[in-house]
FINU-596918 format. One record per residue (C-alpha): residue number from 1; chain; x, y, z. Coordinates in nm, 4 decimals, m for minus. Layout:
! residues N
@nr = NUM | kette = A | xx = X | yy = Y | zz = Z
...
This chain:
! residues 189
@nr = 1 | kette = A | xx = m5.4883 | yy = 3.4488 | zz = m7.2489
@nr = 2 | kette = A | xx = m5.1260 | yy = 3.3421 | zz = m7.3170
@nr = 3 | kette = A | xx = m5.0067 | yy = 3.0499 | zz = m7.4651
@nr = 4 | kette = A | xx = m4.8669 | yy = 2.7827 | zz = m7.2569
@nr = 5 | kette = A | xx = m4.5661 | yy = 2.5981 | zz = m7.3549
@nr = 6 | kette = A | xx = m4.5693 | yy = 2.2491 | zz = m7.2405
@nr = 7 | kette = A | xx = m4.2713 | yy = 2.0156 | zz = m7.2081
@nr = 8 | kette = A | xx = m4.4522 | yy = 1.7553 | zz = m6.9989
@nr = 9 | kette = A | xx = m4.5700 | yy = 1.5528 | zz = m7.2794
@nr = 10 | kette = A | xx = m4.4546 | yy = 1.5671 | zz = m7.6558
@nr = 11 | kette = A | xx = m4.7980 | yy = 1.4951 | zz = m7.7536
@nr = 12 | kette = A | xx = m4.8751 | yy = 1.8733 | zz = m7.6505
@nr = 13 | kette = A | xx = m4.6261 | yy = 2.1043 | zz = m7.7834
@nr = 14 | kette = A | xx = m4.8091 | yy = 2.4223 | zz = m7.7438
@nr = 15 | kette = A | xx = m5.1486 | yy = 2.4983 | zz = m7.5573
@nr = 16 | kette = A | xx = m5.2659 | yy = 2.8147 | zz = m7.6966
@nr = 17 | kette = A | xx = m5.6208 | yy = 2.9330 | zz = m7.5182
@nr = 18 | kette = A | xx = m5.6980 | yy = 3.1467 | zz = m7.8143
@nr = 19 | kette = A | xx = m5.6826 | yy = 2.8793 | zz = m8.0785
@nr = 20 | kette = A | xx = m5.7674 | yy = 2.5315 | zz = m7.8409
@nr = 21 | kette = A | xx = m6.1737 | yy = 2.5909 | zz = m7.7358
@nr = 22 | kette = A | xx = m6.0708 | yy = 2.2751 | zz = m7.5228
@nr = 23 | kette = A | xx = m5.7820 | yy = 2.4170 | zz = m7.3622
@nr = 24 | kette = A | xx = m5.9149 | yy = 2.4583 | zz = m7.0090
@nr = 25 | kette = A | xx = m6.0241 | yy = 2.0765 | zz = m6.9902
@nr = 26 | kette = A | xx = m5.6956 | yy = 1.9548 | zz = m7.1563
@nr = 27 | kette = A | xx = m5.4834 | yy = 2.1387 | zz = m6.9400
@nr = 28 | kette = A | xx = m5.6666 | yy = 2.0194 | zz = m6.6003
@nr = 29 | kette = A | xx = m5.6845 | yy = 1.6548 | zz = m6.7370
@nr = 30 | kette = A | xx = m5.3229 | yy = 1.6675 | zz = m6.8126
@nr = 31 | kette = A | xx = m5.2307 | yy = 1.7899 | zz = m6.4754
@nr = 32 | kette = A | xx = m5.4454 | yy = 1.5534 | zz = m6.3124
@nr = 33 | kette = A | xx = m5.2646 | yy = 1.2585 | zz = m6.5305
@nr = 34 | kette = A | xx = m4.9500 | yy = 1.3672 | zz = m6.4588
@nr = 35 | kette = A | xx = m4.9469 | yy = 1.5054 | zz = m6.1105
@nr = 36 | kette = A | xx = m5.2705 | yy = 1.3564 | zz = m5.9707
@nr = 37 | kette = A | xx = m5.1380 | yy = 1.0331 | zz = m5.8335
@nr = 38 | kette = A | xx = m4.7637 | yy = 1.1180 | zz = m5.7258
@nr = 39 | kette = A | xx = m4.9112 | yy = 1.4294 | zz = m5.5401
@nr = 40 | kette = A | xx = m5.1941 | yy = 1.2384 | zz = m5.3600
@nr = 41 | kette = A | xx = m4.9198 | yy = 0.9869 | zz = m5.2136
@nr = 42 | kette = A | xx = m4.7225 | yy = 1.2899 | zz = m5.0944
@nr = 43 | kette = A | xx = m5.0008 | yy = 1.5076 | zz = m4.9336
@nr = 44 | kette = A | xx = m5.1551 | yy = 1.1872 | zz = m4.7594
@nr = 45 | kette = A | xx = m4.8215 | yy = 1.1565 | zz = m4.5758
@nr = 46 | kette = A | xx = m4.8726 | yy = 1.5053 | zz = m4.4709
@nr = 47 | kette = A | xx = m5.2311 | yy = 1.4939 | zz = m4.3768
@nr = 48 | kette = A | xx = m5.1880 | yy = 1.2040 | zz = m4.1214
@nr = 49 | kette = A | xx = m5.3018 | yy = 0.9589 | zz = m4.3881
@nr = 50 | kette = A | xx = m5.6384 | yy = 1.1583 | zz = m4.4363
@nr = 51 | kette = A | xx = m5.7642 | yy = 1.0591 | zz = m4.7678
@nr = 52 | kette = A | xx = m6.0464 | yy = 1.2882 | zz = m4.7891
@nr = 53 | kette = A | xx = m5.8461 | yy = 1.5735 | zz = m4.6557
@nr = 54 | kette = A | xx = m5.5651 | yy = 1.4858 | zz = m4.8999
@nr = 55 | kette = A | xx = m5.7552 | yy = 1.4464 | zz = m5.2019
@nr = 56 | kette = A | xx = m5.9353 | yy = 1.8211 | zz = m5.1158
@nr = 57 | kette = A | xx = m5.5442 | yy = 1.9308 | zz = m5.0883
@nr = 58 | kette = A | xx = m5.4551 | yy = 1.7832 | zz = m5.4150
@nr = 59 | kette = A | xx = m5.7866 | yy = 1.9406 | zz = m5.5976
@nr = 60 | kette = A | xx = m5.7045 | yy = 2.2555 | zz = m5.4557
@nr = 61 | kette = A | xx = m5.3365 | yy = 2.2547 | zz = m5.5381
@nr = 62 | kette = A | xx = m5.4023 | yy = 2.1360 | zz = m5.9269
@nr = 63 | kette = A | xx = m5.6899 | yy = 2.4232 | zz = m5.9618
@nr = 64 | kette = A | xx = m5.4328 | yy = 2.6866 | zz = m5.8481
@nr = 65 | kette = A | xx = m5.1867 | yy = 2.5419 | zz = m6.0829
@nr = 66 | kette = A | xx = m5.4749 | yy = 2.5593 | zz = m6.3577
@nr = 67 | kette = A | xx = m5.5818 | yy = 2.9334 | zz = m6.2490
@nr = 68 | kette = A | xx = m5.1682 | yy = 3.0328 | zz = m6.2653
@nr = 69 | kette = A | xx = m5.1123 | yy = 2.8341 | zz = m6.5985
@nr = 70 | kette = A | xx = m4.9720 | yy = 3.1638 | zz = m6.7704
@nr = 71 | kette = A | xx = m4.7388 | yy = 3.2358 | zz = m6.4923
@nr = 72 | kette = A | xx = m4.5888 | yy = 2.8899 | zz = m6.4206
@nr = 73 | kette = A | xx = m4.2808 | yy = 2.7154 | zz = m6.5891
@nr = 74 | kette = A | xx = m4.3837 | yy = 2.4110 | zz = m6.7483
@nr = 75 | kette = A | xx = m4.0646 | yy = 2.1954 | zz = m6.6971
@nr = 76 | kette = A | xx = m4.1725 | yy = 1.8911 | zz = m6.5072
@nr = 77 | kette = A | xx = m3.9090 | yy = 1.9237 | zz = m6.2022
@nr = 78 | kette = A | xx = m4.0010 | yy = 2.2954 | zz = m6.1350
@nr = 79 | kette = A | xx = m4.3793 | yy = 2.2367 | zz = m6.1604
@nr = 80 | kette = A | xx = m4.3414 | yy = 1.9569 | zz = m5.9461
@nr = 81 | kette = A | xx = m4.1644 | yy = 2.1424 | zz = m5.6987
@nr = 82 | kette = A | xx = m4.4363 | yy = 2.4229 | zz = m5.7234
@nr = 83 | kette = A | xx = m4.6909 | yy = 2.1758 | zz = m5.6551
@nr = 84 | kette = A | xx = m4.5262 | yy = 2.0302 | zz = m5.3467
@nr = 85 | kette = A | xx = m4.4788 | yy = 2.3780 | zz = m5.2137
@nr = 86 | kette = A | xx = m4.8268 | yy = 2.4906 | zz = m5.2715
@nr = 87 | kette = A | xx = m4.9672 | yy = 2.1682 | zz = m5.1204
@nr = 88 | kette = A | xx = m4.7690 | yy = 2.1855 | zz = m4.8047
@nr = 89 | kette = A | xx = m4.9253 | yy = 2.5439 | zz = m4.7686
@nr = 90 | kette = A | xx = m5.2617 | yy = 2.4350 | zz = m4.8034
@nr = 91 | kette = A | xx = m5.2193 | yy = 2.1717 | zz = m4.5178
@nr = 92 | kette = A | xx = m5.0576 | yy = 2.4189 | zz = m4.3133
@nr = 93 | kette = A | xx = m5.3315 | yy = 2.6555 | zz = m4.3281
@nr = 94 | kette = A | xx = m5.5464 | yy = 2.3777 | zz = m4.3117
@nr = 95 | kette = A | xx = m5.3970 | yy = 2.2630 | zz = m3.9683
@nr = 96 | kette = A | xx = m5.4237 | yy = 2.6125 | zz = m3.8263
@nr = 97 | kette = A | xx = m5.7692 | yy = 2.6503 | zz = m3.9107
@nr = 98 | kette = A | xx = m5.8522 | yy = 2.3380 | zz = m3.7342
@nr = 99 | kette = A | xx = m5.6526 | yy = 2.4303 | zz = m3.4342
@nr = 100 | kette = A | xx = m5.8592 | yy = 2.7590 | zz = m3.3936
@nr = 101 | kette = A | xx = m6.2063 | yy = 2.6472 | zz = m3.4840
@nr = 102 | kette = A | xx = m6.3734 | yy = 2.3995 | zz = m3.2335
@nr = 103 | kette = A | xx = m6.4326 | yy = 2.0579 | zz = m3.3529
@nr = 104 | kette = A | xx = m6.7917 | yy = 1.9990 | zz = m3.4576
@nr = 105 | kette = A | xx = m6.9674 | yy = 1.7231 | zz = m3.3054
@nr = 106 | kette = A | xx = m7.3189 | yy = 1.5861 | zz = m3.3308
@nr = 107 | kette = A | xx = m7.5422 | yy = 1.6958 | zz = m3.0450
@nr = 108 | kette = A | xx = m7.6172 | yy = 1.4036 | zz = m2.8116
@nr = 109 | kette = A | xx = m7.9678 | yy = 1.2442 | zz = m2.8216
@nr = 110 | kette = A | xx = m8.1752 | yy = 1.4065 | zz = m2.5520
@nr = 111 | kette = A | xx = m8.2172 | yy = 1.0408 | zz = m2.3551
@nr = 112 | kette = A | xx = m7.8498 | yy = 1.0150 | zz = m2.3357
@nr = 113 | kette = A | xx = m7.7857 | yy = 1.3165 | zz = m2.1298
@nr = 114 | kette = A | xx = m7.7351 | yy = 1.2496 | zz = m1.7768
@nr = 115 | kette = A | xx = m7.9252 | yy = 1.5187 | zz = m1.5734
@nr = 116 | kette = A | xx = m7.8036 | yy = 1.5242 | zz = m1.1890
@nr = 117 | kette = A | xx = m8.1372 | yy = 1.4301 | zz = m0.9746
@nr = 118 | kette = A | xx = m7.9910 | yy = 1.3794 | zz = m0.6193
@nr = 119 | kette = A | xx = m8.0636 | yy = 1.0059 | zz = m0.6136
@nr = 120 | kette = A | xx = m7.7561 | yy = 0.8994 | zz = m0.5570
@nr = 121 | kette = A | xx = m7.6892 | yy = 1.1430 | zz = m0.2555
@nr = 122 | kette = A | xx = m8.0395 | yy = 1.0504 | zz = m0.1175
@nr = 123 | kette = A | xx = m7.9844 | yy = 0.6708 | zz = m0.1437
@nr = 124 | kette = A | xx = m7.6114 | yy = 0.7004 | zz = 0.0267
@nr = 125 | kette = A | xx = m7.7899 | yy = 0.9285 | zz = 0.3311
@nr = 126 | kette = A | xx = m8.0850 | yy = 0.6276 | zz = 0.3692
@nr = 127 | kette = A | xx = m7.8207 | yy = 0.3556 | zz = 0.3850
@nr = 128 | kette = A | xx = m7.5646 | yy = 0.5512 | zz = 0.6336
@nr = 129 | kette = A | xx = m7.8766 | yy = 0.6459 | zz = 0.8645
@nr = 130 | kette = A | xx = m8.0070 | yy = 0.2884 | zz = 0.8438
@nr = 131 | kette = A | xx = m7.6341 | yy = 0.1645 | zz = 0.9229
@nr = 132 | kette = A | xx = m7.6225 | yy = 0.4459 | zz = 1.2219
@nr = 133 | kette = A | xx = m7.9376 | yy = 0.2786 | zz = 1.3825
@nr = 134 | kette = A | xx = m7.7328 | yy = m0.0630 | zz = 1.4195
@nr = 135 | kette = A | xx = m7.4869 | yy = 0.1215 | zz = 1.6424
@nr = 136 | kette = A | xx = m7.5234 | yy = 0.1473 | zz = 2.0236
@nr = 137 | kette = A | xx = m7.6692 | yy = 0.4960 | zz = 2.1653
@nr = 138 | kette = A | xx = m7.3381 | yy = 0.6282 | zz = 2.2688
@nr = 139 | kette = A | xx = m7.1854 | yy = 0.5964 | zz = 1.9352
@nr = 140 | kette = A | xx = m7.4682 | yy = 0.7254 | zz = 1.7599
@nr = 141 | kette = A | xx = m7.4633 | yy = 1.0259 | zz = 1.9828
@nr = 142 | kette = A | xx = m7.0888 | yy = 1.1107 | zz = 1.9322
@nr = 143 | kette = A | xx = m7.1222 | yy = 1.0520 | zz = 1.5545
@nr = 144 | kette = A | xx = m7.4112 | yy = 1.2987 | zz = 1.5355
@nr = 145 | kette = A | xx = m7.2456 | yy = 1.5767 | zz = 1.7557
@nr = 146 | kette = A | xx = m6.9350 | yy = 1.5688 | zz = 1.5427
@nr = 147 | kette = A | xx = m7.0319 | yy = 1.4686 | zz = 1.2082
@nr = 148 | kette = A | xx = m7.3791 | yy = 1.5641 | zz = 1.1598
@nr = 149 | kette = A | xx = m7.3931 | yy = 1.8870 | zz = 1.3603
@nr = 150 | kette = A | xx = m7.0410 | yy = 1.9945 | zz = 1.2519
@nr = 151 | kette = A | xx = m6.8878 | yy = 2.0308 | zz = 1.6257
@nr = 152 | kette = A | xx = m6.5534 | yy = 2.0039 | zz = 1.7767
@nr = 153 | kette = A | xx = m6.4563 | yy = 1.7362 | zz = 2.0196
@nr = 154 | kette = A | xx = m6.4420 | yy = 1.9876 | zz = 2.3019
@nr = 155 | kette = A | xx = m6.8050 | yy = 2.1295 | zz = 2.2015
@nr = 156 | kette = A | xx = m6.9455 | yy = 1.7627 | zz = 2.1509
@nr = 157 | kette = A | xx = m6.7949 | yy = 1.6701 | zz = 2.5065
@nr = 158 | kette = A | xx = m6.9543 | yy = 2.0004 | zz = 2.6771
@nr = 159 | kette = A | xx = m7.2900 | yy = 1.8992 | zz = 2.5389
@nr = 160 | kette = A | xx = m7.2878 | yy = 1.5388 | zz = 2.6026
@nr = 161 | kette = A | xx = m7.1466 | yy = 1.6048 | zz = 2.9530
@nr = 162 | kette = A | xx = m6.8094 | yy = 1.3876 | zz = 2.9051
@nr = 163 | kette = A | xx = m6.4626 | yy = 1.4416 | zz = 2.8834
@nr = 164 | kette = A | xx = m6.3123 | yy = 1.5067 | zz = 2.5171
@nr = 165 | kette = A | xx = m6.0775 | yy = 1.2015 | zz = 2.5472
@nr = 166 | kette = A | xx = m6.4021 | yy = 0.9983 | zz = 2.5700
@nr = 167 | kette = A | xx = m6.5550 | yy = 1.1683 | zz = 2.2996
@nr = 168 | kette = A | xx = m6.2328 | yy = 1.0886 | zz = 2.0904
@nr = 169 | kette = A | xx = m6.2382 | yy = 0.7115 | zz = 2.1861
@nr = 170 | kette = A | xx = m6.6158 | yy = 0.6727 | zz = 2.1476
@nr = 171 | kette = A | xx = m6.5970 | yy = 0.8574 | zz = 1.7989
@nr = 172 | kette = A | xx = m6.2938 | yy = 0.6235 | zz = 1.6815
@nr = 173 | kette = A | xx = m6.5075 | yy = 0.2986 | zz = 1.8115
@nr = 174 | kette = A | xx = m6.8190 | yy = 0.4420 | zz = 1.6574
@nr = 175 | kette = A | xx = m6.6547 | yy = 0.4825 | zz = 1.3251
@nr = 176 | kette = A | xx = m6.4869 | yy = 0.1632 | zz = 1.3109
@nr = 177 | kette = A | xx = m6.8422 | yy = 0.0094 | zz = 1.3753
@nr = 178 | kette = A | xx = m7.0030 | yy = 0.2053 | zz = 1.1269
@nr = 179 | kette = A | xx = m6.7683 | yy = 0.0859 | zz = 0.8677
@nr = 180 | kette = A | xx = m6.7886 | yy = m0.2698 | zz = 0.9615
@nr = 181 | kette = A | xx = m7.1844 | yy = m0.2160 | zz = 0.9234
@nr = 182 | kette = A | xx = m7.1628 | yy = m0.0731 | zz = 0.5915
@nr = 183 | kette = A | xx = m6.9184 | yy = m0.3276 | zz = 0.4844
@nr = 184 | kette = A | xx = m7.1537 | yy = m0.6112 | zz = 0.5549
@nr = 185 | kette = A | xx = m7.4221 | yy = m0.4630 | zz = 0.3355
@nr = 186 | kette = A | xx = m7.1551 | yy = m0.4051 | zz = 0.0617
@nr = 187 | kette = A | xx = m7.1422 | yy = m0.0464 | zz = 0.0417
@nr = 188 | kette = A | xx = m6.7873 | yy = 0.0146 | zz = 0.2057
@nr = 189 | kette = A | xx = m6.4676 | yy = m0.1610 | zz = 0.1043
């Protein structure tokens, strides 16, 4: 390894990996001591105040500084700018990864999964059928022919043997009565 000149702290005039066996430990410790706190504050702002993510970014940034120690200029201002640039790029890469990859979620409990069973439709059909029984026979016939058998007013008139205008009139009053019966039972508003 190459000797690294440090101007960050007067206690370390020269760190030489060939002479100092604890060079790696001392270098990473000094990086954390000098830049860890301020870098964490800066990175938290860019990560939306996500402390865990910010700590990971700071750790990766300082690790990259340690790996590139021989290439870096160890002047405080230049090193700080380099650390900020690297951390910003790590955050951008993280956002891109999160945007591409689907979010991981825990599988739901088997008991909480709603399974459509048709009970609502069956219950509604029972309530409507019961309400239809409360209508007059003429009104019931018109609703049956138009809504339940899906026939036009003219077809219903022909089957029932009454004019189409009468079918329309009976249908209007039948629906009005049906709505009133359902309202009484608390089903319709």
